[in-house]
C-alpha positions in Angstrom: -17.9 13.8 13.3 -17.1 14.2 17.0 -20.8 13.3 17.9 -21.2 10.6 16.1 -17.5 9.3 17.6 -19.4 9.4 21.4 -22.2 8.3 20.3 -23.4 4.7 21.5 -23.4 1.7 19.9 -27.4 1.5 18.7 -26.9 4.8 17.5 -23.9 4.0 15.4 -26.1 0.9 13.7 -28.4 3.6 13.1 -26.4 5.3 11.1 -25.3 2.9 9.6 -28.2 1.8 8.5 -29.2 5.4 7.1 -25.5 5.2 4.9 -26.9 1.7 3.5 -29.9 3.8 1.7 -29.3 3.9 -1.9 -27.5 7.0 -2.7 -27.1 7.8 0.7 -23.1 7.7 1.3 -22.7 9.4 -2.4 -25.2 12.4 -1.4 -22.1 13.7 1.2 -18.7 15.7 -0.5 -15.7 13.9 -0.4 -14.5 15.9 3.3 -17.4 14.5 4.7 -17.4 11.0 3.5 -13.4 11.9 5.1 -14.8 12.8 8.3 -17.5 10.4 8.6 -15.1 7.3 8.2 -12.9 9.0 10.6 -15.6 9.0 13.6 -16.7 5.5 12.9 -13.1 4.2 13.5 -12.4 6.7 16.2 -15.1 5.3 17.9 -13.9 1.6 17.7 -17.0 1.0 14.9 -15.8 -2.7 13.6 -18.7 -3.0 11.0 -17.6 -3.8 7.7 -19.8 -2.7 5.8 -20.5 1.1 6.3 -16.8 1.2 5.7 -17.6 -0.6 2.3 -20.2 1.6 1.9 -18.2 5.1 2.6 -15.2 3.8 0.8 -16.6 2.9 -2.7 -18.6 6.0 -2.4 -15.2 7.9 -2.1 -13.3 6.4 -4.4 -14.3 8.8 -7.2 -14.3 12.2 -5.6 -10.6 11.5 -4.7 -9.2 14.0 -7.6 -9.2 17.0 -8.8 -11.7 18.8 -9.6 -13.3 18.8 -6.5 -11.1 15.8 -4.6 -10.1 15.2 -1.7 -7.1 17.2 -0.4 -4.9 17.2 2.7 -5.6 16.1 5.6 -9.1 14.0 5.2 -6.8 12.1 3.0 -4.8 11.1 6.1 -7.5 10.7 8.4 -9.5 8.8 5.6 -6.1 6.2 5.5 -6.3 6.0 9.1 -9.6 5.1 9.6 -9.5 2.2 6.7 -6.7 0.9 8.1 -8.0 1.3 11.9 -11.3 -0.2 11.0 -9.0 -3.5 9.3 -10.8 -3.1 6.5 -9.3 -4.7 3.0 -10.6 -3.0 -0.3 -7.3 -2.7 -2.3 -8.4 -0.7 -4.9 -9.5 1.8 -2.6 -6.2 1.9 -1.2 -4.3 2.4 -4.2 -6.2 4.8 -5.0 -5.7 6.6 -1.8 -2.1 6.7 -2.6 -2.1 8.2 -5.8 -4.5 11.4 -4.4 -1.8 11.1 -1.4 1.2 11.4 -4.2 -0.5 14.5 -5.4 -1.3 16.0 -2.2 1.7 15.3 -0.1 3.4 19.0 0.4 0.3 19.7 1.6 0.8 17.2 5.1 2.1 18.4 7.8 4.1 15.7 10.5 1.2 13.4 11.9 -0.4 13.6 8.6 2.4 12.1 7.0 3.0 9.6 10.1 -0.7 8.4 10.0 -0.8 7.5 5.9 2.3 5.9 6.1 1.6 3.4 9.1 -1.9 3.4 7.7 -0.7 1.7 4.4 2.0 -0.2 6.1 -0.5 -2.0 8.4 -3.0 -2.6 5.7 -0.4 -4.6 4.1 -2.6 -2.4 1.1 0.1 -0.2 -1.0 2.7 -1.9 -2.0 6.2 -0.2 -2.4 6.6 -2.2 -6.5 3.0 -0.4 -7.6 3.7 2.4 -5.9 7.1 4.0 -5.8 5.7 7.5 -6.2 4.2 7.5 -3.2 7.3 6.3 -1.2 9.6 8.1 -2.9 7.5 11.6 -2.1 6.4 10.5 1.1 10.6 9.4 2.5 11.7 13.6 0.7 8.5 15.3 2.3 9.4 13.7 5.8 13.1 15.2 6.0 12.0 17.8 4.7 9.5 18.6 8.3 11.7 15.9 10.6 12.0 18.8 13.3 8.5 18.3 13.2 7.5 15.2 14.2 7.4 14.2 18.0 8.1 10.8 19.3 4.9 9.1 18.5 4.8 10.3 15.1 8.4 10.0 14.4 8.3 6.0 15.3 5.2 5.2 13.9 7.3 6.8 10.2 10.3 4.5 11.4 8.0 1.7 11.9 6.2 1.8 8.5 9.2 2.5 6.4 10.6 -0.7 7.7 7.5 -2.2 7.0 6.9 -1.0 3.3 10.2 -2.5 2.3 14.6 -3.3 3.2 15.3 -1.8 0.0 16.8 2.1 0.3 15.2 2.7 -2.6 12.0 3.4 -0.1 14.9 6.1 2.4 17.8 6.8 0.7 21.5 6.2 3.6 21.6 10.2 3.3 17.6 10.1 4.9 17.8 7.2 6.7 20.4 8.5 9.0 19.0 12.0 8.9 15.8 10.1 10.3 17.9 7.7 13.1 19.8 10.7 14.7 16.2 12.9 15.2 14.7 9.9 17.3 17.7 9.9 19.5 17.6 13.5 19.5 13.8 13.3 20.4 14.0 10.7 22.8 16.9 12.8 25.0 14.4 15.5 25.4 11.3 13.8 26.5 11.6 10.1 25.9 10.2 7.3 23.7 7.5 4.8 25.4 7.7 1.3 25.2 5.9 1.0 22.2 7.4 3.7 20.8 10.8 1.7 21.3 9.4 -1.6 20.1 8.7 0.3 16.8 12.4 1.4 17.4 13.9 -1.5 17.8 12.8 -2.9 14.5 13.0 0.2 12.6 17.2 -0.9 13.8 16.7 -4.3 12.6 15.3 -2.8 9.2 18.4 -0.7 8.9 20.6 -3.7 9.7 18.9 -5.2 6.7 19.4 -2.4 4.3 23.1 -3.5 5.2 25.8 -0.9 5.5 24.2 0.9 8.7 27.1 2.5 10.4 26.3 6.2 9.4 23.0 5.3 9.5 22.6 3.8 13.1 21.1 4.3 16.4 23.2 5.5 19.4 24.0 1.9 21.3 22.0 3.5 24.1 19.2 3.6 22.2 19.0 0.4 20.6 19.7 -0.9 24.0 16.5 0.3 25.6 14.8 -0.1 22.5 15.9 -4.2 22.3 14.8 -4.3 26.2 11.6 -3.0 25.9 11.0 -5.2 22.9 12.1 -8.2 24.1 9.5 -7.1 27.7 6.6 -7.1 25.7 7.2 -10.4 24.0 7.5 -11.7 27.4 3.8 -10.3 28.4 2.0 -11.6 25.2 0.4 -15.2 26.9 1.2 -18.5 24.3 -2.2 -19.6 22.3 -4.4 -22.3 23.1 -4.1 -23.2 19.8 -0.4 -22.9 19.7 -0.1 -25.3 22.7 -2.1 -27.6 20.7 -0.3 -28.0 17.3 2.7 -28.3 19.5 1.5 -31.1 21.3 0.2 -32.5 17.2 3.9 -31.6 16.5 5.7 -33.3 18.5 3.8 -37.0 17.3 5.0 -36.3 13.7 8.3 -38.4 12.1 11.4 -36.8 11.6 10.6 -34.4 14.0 13.3 -34.8 16.9 11.8 -31.8 19.0 9.6 -28.8 19.8 10.4 -26.1 22.3 8.0 -23.4 22.5 8.3 -19.7 23.1 11.5 -19.6 21.9 13.6 -15.7 21.7 15.7 -15.3 18.7 18.8 -13.3 18.7 17.0 -10.4 16.7 14.2 -10.3 19.8 11.1 -12.0 18.3 9.4 -14.7 20.4 8.5 -17.9 17.8 5.7 -19.7 18.4 7.5 -22.9 17.9 10.9 -24.4 17.2 11.0 -27.2 15.6 14.1 -29.4 15.2 13.0 -32.3 12.5 15.3 -34.6 10.9 15.1 -33.8 7.4 14.1 -29.7 7.5 16.9 -28.4 10.8 15.3 -26.0 12.7 12.1 -24.4 11.7 10.4 -22.0 13.3 7.2 -22.4 13.4 4.3 -19.7 13.4 1.2 -20.6 14.3 -0.9 -17.3 12.6 -4.8 -17.5 14.2 -6.8 -14.4 12.3 -5.9 -11.6 14.5 -2.5 -11.9 12.1 -4.6 -11.4 9.0 -6.4 -7.9 8.0 -10.0 -8.8 9.1 -12.2 -12.2 9.8 -12.1 -14.4 6.8 -9.3 -12.5 5.1 -6.2 -14.2 3.9 -4.1 -11.0 3.5 -1.7 -10.3 6.4 -1.3 -7.1 8.7 2.0 -4.9 8.2 3.1 -6.7 11.6 2.7 -9.9 10.7 5.1 -9.8 7.0 7.5 -7.9 8.7 8.2 -10.7 11.6 8.1 -13.1 9.2 10.9 -11.1 6.7 13.0 -10.3 9.3 13.3 -13.2 10.8 13.9 -14.6 7.5 16.7 -12.3 7.1 18.2 -13.7 10.5 18.6 -16.4 8.4 15.6 -18.7 9.8 13.4 -20.9 7.7 10.1 -19.6 8.9 6.7 -21.9 8.1 3.3 -20.6 8.9 0.8 -21.6 10.2 -2.6 -20.6 9.3 -5.6 -21.0 11.2 -7.6 -22.0 7.8 -5.3 -24.6 7.4 -5.7 -26.4 11.0 -9.0 -25.8 10.7 -9.4 -27.6 7.3 -7.3 -30.1 9.3 -9.6 -30.5 12.3 -12.2 -31.3 9.5 -11.1 -33.9 8.3 -13.3 -37.3 9.3 -11.1 -39.7 10.9 -9.1 -42.1 8.1 -7.2 -45.0 8.1 -2.8 -44.2 8.8 -3.1 -45.1 5.2 -5.1 -43.0 3.6 -3.4 -39.5 3.8 -4.2 -36.7 2.2 -2.6 -32.7 1.6 -4.8 -30.3 3.4 -6.6 -28.3 1.9 -6.3 -24.3 1.9 -9.9 -24.1 0.4 -12.3 -23.0 4.2 -12.8 -19.3 5.2 -14.2 -20.0 9.0 -12.5 -17.2 11.0 -12.4 -19.1 14.0 -9.2 -20.9 15.3 -10.0 -25.1 16.3 -12.3 -25.9 18.9 -10.9 -27.0 22.3 -9.6 -30.5 22.3 -7.6 -32.1 19.2 -8.1 -32.3 15.6 -9.6 -35.8 16.1 -9.2 -36.5 13.1 -6.2 -35.8 12.0 -3.2 -38.5 11.7 0.7 -37.8 12.3 1.0 -38.2 8.3 -1.6 -35.4 7.7 0.9 -33.2 10.1 3.6 -34.1 8.4 2.3 -33.4 5.3 0.8 -29.9 6.6 4.6 -29.2 7.2 6.5 -30.2 4.2 3.7 -27.6 2.7 4.9 -25.1 4.9 8.3 -25.4 4.1 8.0 -25.7 0.8 6.2 -22.2 0.7 9.3 -21.3 2.7 10.9 -21.4 0.1 9.6 -20.3 -2.9 9.2 -16.9 -0.5 12.9 -17.2 -0.5 13.7 -17.1 -4.2 10.9 -14.4 -4.6 13.2 -12.4 -2.2 16.5 -13.5 -4.1 17.8 -10.3 -6.7 
């Protein structure tokens, strides 16, 4: 494993080719499969094929009598999430195996497992309540073993999972908040960890009745300041600026502001004031907002931002890159020949420099209307 993670890319490519030989991955035992996944991810290998090959070989060997156990489950999940590998069947099997082995996992393993499932967005609470219930209980028992990094990762992962108190009850949430404050007081959390803590605090607010669960005021303020500081460092994308320019010409759009910081500390790409829809927080979602090249599954980070923005009362609309690609690909038409934009393209890249030569303001208007309808459907689905 260590040798592979340190290997140069040509050697790793050769090893990938070996794994793809019929039956080669299947000859590895469960622990060897897990450590090989970990080694590829640690080395920064981004090709999907070895993960697919190793993952498919792992699925039937996750369970007794000779199944994957303890830390190896956590390592495999972390590797697959780090590689942004999309395979819901594999992640579902890992969640089942993890629930059965959770008492054998240490604090770091629990944290890595929770982060992997949250980031990959392939282990929903509704489908795996047993895992999340056991994760909360096991983490509470081992809370004193968590350091700053593993604790902030756990807190962030729980925030991604669900705003429901079922994921972590009030007593456990209060204990987690207390431990975060204790760790920060003794070792000081870094900026990235404080950003996770801020999103965790927003999660507590989503849950309601946070008086006993809330973080100390000083930690809340420091976490928010770190979150705001990181947001200011992120540059706007060229695609975002081009979309802003096009939307300003759409009928009904009164104004478009770029990079607007809202009350929760998030920065929204565009704040559009619309005559019919009112204020719209528009996110121009490029490929990095999704799990992998060509994927339409948002990462856990993207899902968390969307949900927490909506919880503040904002109407949030997403303009994903594939719909912008399709709009760009429309042939030039007269203004009486308008069509809704299709989401069928699988192009992994954003629009090329320039502008959408064939798109009219009417087509942009219809794209915006579609996005608003999608937001309304999301809100309706979230209503109890």
